[in-house]
C-alpha positions as CSV (number, residue, x, y, z in Angstrom):
1,M,-211.5,-32.7,48.9
2,A,-211.5,-36.4,49.7
3,G,-211.9,-38.7,46.8
4,R,-212.2,-42.4,46.5
5,P,-209.8,-44.5,48.6
6,K,-206.6,-45.8,47.0
7,R,-207.3,-49.1,45.2
8,V,-205.5,-52.4,45.9
9,P,-205.2,-54.1,42.5
10,D,-206.4,-57.7,42.7
11,P,-207.9,-59.0,39.5
12,D,-207.7,-62.6,40.9
13,L,-210.0,-61.6,43.7
14,A,-212.5,-60.2,41.2
15,L,-212.4,-63.5,39.3
16,K,-212.8,-65.5,42.5
17,F,-215.7,-63.3,43.5
18,H,-217.5,-63.8,40.1
19,E,-217.1,-67.5,40.4
20,W,-218.3,-67.6,44.0
21,R,-221.2,-65.3,43.3
22,S,-222.2,-67.4,40.3
23,N,-222.0,-70.7,42.3
24,A,-224.0,-69.1,45.1
25,G,-226.7,-67.9,42.7
26,L,-226.5,-64.3,43.9
27,T,-226.7,-61.1,42.0
28,V,-224.1,-58.3,42.4
29,S,-226.8,-56.2,44.0
30,A,-227.6,-58.9,46.6
31,T,-224.0,-59.3,47.4
32,A,-223.4,-55.6,47.6
33,G,-226.2,-55.5,50.2
34,R,-224.5,-58.2,52.2
35,L,-221.3,-56.1,52.0
36,G,-223.0,-52.9,53.0
37,V,-222.0,-51.0,49.9
38,A,-223.9,-49.6,46.9
39,P,-224.1,-52.0,43.9
40,S,-222.4,-49.4,41.7
41,T,-219.4,-49.3,44.1
42,L,-219.0,-53.1,43.9
43,T,-219.5,-53.1,40.1
44,R,-216.9,-50.4,39.6
45,S,-214.4,-52.2,41.8
46,L,-215.0,-55.5,39.9
47,K,-214.6,-53.8,36.5
48,E,-211.4,-52.1,37.6
49,G,-210.1,-55.2,39.3
50,G,-209.1,-53.0,42.2
51,F,-210.6,-52.6,45.6
52,S,-210.3,-50.2,48.5
53,F,-208.5,-51.8,51.4
54,D,-211.8,-52.2,53.3
55,M,-213.6,-53.7,50.3
56,H,-210.7,-56.0,49.6
57,Q,-210.9,-57.4,53.2
58,R,-214.7,-57.7,53.1
59,L,-214.7,-59.6,49.8
60,R,-212.0,-62.0,51.0
61,R,-213.9,-62.7,54.2
62,L,-217.2,-63.2,52.3
63,I,-215.6,-65.7,49.9
64,E,-213.8,-67.5,52.6
65,R,-216.8,-68.0,54.8
66,G,-219.3,-68.0,52.0
67,E,-220.1,-71.7,52.1
68,T,-221.0,-71.5,55.8
69,V,-223.1,-68.4,55.4
70,L,-225.0,-69.8,52.4
71,T,-225.7,-73.1,54.1
72,E,-227.1,-71.1,57.1
73,D,-229.2,-68.9,54.8
74,I,-230.6,-71.9,52.9
75,A,-231.5,-73.6,56.2
76,L,-233.3,-70.5,57.5
77,S,-235.1,-70.0,54.2
78,A,-236.2,-73.7,54.1
79,Q,-237.5,-73.3,57.7
80,A,-239.4,-70.1,56.8
81,I,-241.0,-71.8,53.8
82,R,-242.1,-74.8,55.8
83,L,-243.9,-72.4,58.2
84,L,-246.0,-70.9,55.4
85,S,-249.4,-72.4,54.8
86,I,-251.3,-72.6,51.5
87,K,-253.5,-69.8,52.8
88,D,-250.4,-67.6,53.4
89,L,-249.1,-68.3,50.0
90,R,-252.4,-67.5,48.3
91,L,-252.6,-64.2,50.2
92,L,-249.1,-63.3,49.2
93,H,-249.9,-64.1,45.6
94,E,-253.0,-61.8,45.7
95,F,-250.9,-59.1,47.3
96,V,-248.2,-59.4,44.6
97,N,-250.9,-59.2,41.9
98,L,-252.2,-55.9,43.5
99,I,-248.9,-54.1,43.3
100,P,-249.2,-53.0,39.6
101,K,-252.8,-51.7,40.2
102,A,-251.6,-49.8,43.3
103,E,-248.7,-48.3,41.3
104,A,-251.1,-47.2,38.6
105,I,-253.5,-45.6,41.1
106,L,-250.6,-43.8,42.9
107,K,-249.3,-42.5,39.5
108,S,-252.7,-41.2,38.6
109,V,-253.1,-39.4,42.0
110,L,-249.7,-37.9,41.7
111,D,-250.4,-36.8,38.1
112,L,-253.7,-35.2,39.2
113,R,-251.9,-33.5,42.1
114,D,-249.2,-32.1,39.8
115,E,-251.9,-30.8,37.4
116,G,-253.7,-29.1,40.3
117,T,-250.6,-27.3,41.4
118,K,-249.9,-26.0,37.9
119,S,-253.2,-24.2,37.5
């Protein structure tokens, strides 16, 4: 049975990552998405201060090229924001406000469906 890969102990990398992530304003979940791993995997590695060989390489590359990537991301975000009109933003606001109502309706329908199958 294959377990987790052998860990490369590197508490300094964990500290550098936390500093980089904090300066970048990113969450662990967002960074895990960029790395293509589950947030729990990244969190576990950071707490242990040890990384699989692959994760170790990914984190080092991310931190090393982080400034360039973040600058590009910010430029793309700014461009996208400039393309939004007031009408677009108002529609988005209305949509976001509808989400809790839609969740409540879906929950009610699912509850009714569950009750129907029990009888």
